[in-house]
Each structure stands twice: as C-alpha cells, then as structure tokens.
N, C-alpha and C positions, 0 to 999 in steps of 0.2 A: 593735322589740326583740324580738319573737318570734323572729324568726329567731336574733337573737344569743345567745337562751337555749338557742337545740338547738343551737347551734355551740360554747357552752359543754360539751355534754353529748359531742365527739368525744372519745374516750381518744386521748393524748397517747403512739400507740406508737411514732414516729418522731421524729426532730429538726424535721422539717417542719410534723406537726402539734402539736408542743411550740408552734413559732414563729406557728404560726396560732390556737392556743387564746390566747397569750401577747396576740397581736394583739386577738382579740376583747375580752380582758379592758381592754385600753386602751380602746378604742372606747366599752364601757361604760362606764367610768369617763369619760371626753368627752361622752358623753351624757346620763351623771346630772348634771352641773355645769349642762348646758342644762335638763333636767328642773326642778333646783334651781331655777335663777334663774326658771323660770315660774314654778312655784306661790309660791316666794318674791315675786313681783312678784302674784299674785292673790291671797294672805293681806293685802299691803299696801294693795293695793284695799278689798277687802272690810273689814277694819279700819278705814281711813278713811271708808267710808260708813256705819259701823256707829257709829263716835265721832260722827258729824253726826247721828245718827236718822235716815235712810235706809233705806227697808224695803231689805233684799235677802232671795232668793230663800233657806231654808233648802238646799235643796236643790243648789244652787251653793256656799253656806259650805261643807256636808259632802263634796262634791267635791272639792275645792281643798285640805281633810283628810286625802282618801282619797288623793289623788295625791302628798304627802307620804310619808305611810307606804306606800305602794306605791316611791317612788322610794326612799326610804331601805333598806327591805328587797331589794329588786333589787342594789341596791349590796352588800351585806351579803353575797348569796348568792355573788354574783361574787367577793368576796374570799375566801370560803370555798373556793370553786373554788380559786382562787390559790394558797392557802394549803397546799390538799391535792396539788397539782402538785408543789409544795419538798417537802415531807414526803415524798412518793414516790421522792424521792432520795436 
C-alpha cells in the first residue's frame, strides 16, 4: 500500500496522469475492501474467544483494532485526494 500512497502524490498534469491517479484510487478502494474483510474476520475471532473466556494476547487485540483505524484512515485519505482532483476542474 505504501507504493499506492506515493502514486497518489503524482500531480495530474496531463490526461494520462489523471487516468493513472484515478486507477490508483480505484485500486486502493478494492484493496481496502480486502483489508476490511480481514480485520472484520480477526475481530470476530477475538470476540468469539473472549465470549468463551479464552485468554487472548492483548497485543493481538490491539493490533486488530489498529488495523481497522489504519484502513479507515487510508480510505479517507484516498477519498480526499479524489475530491481535490474533481474540485480542481
């Protein structure tokens, strides 16, 4: 995902650049769905373990919560970049 972040910084000076950045935004949205499915699955697993009083690593639980915050923040950043591009016109 780091490479995609760098690609978002590319200024859309030409039509080809604009198409490139829009493809990057679409890729990020696709990947964000995959990431969301992963952390949702992890959250459900931890919830189930806790429901049956099975001891879990606190660090793992915190990492899962951190993934969710990171994923949502990354998608918001992508949406802001897309909105700025459309507001430029």
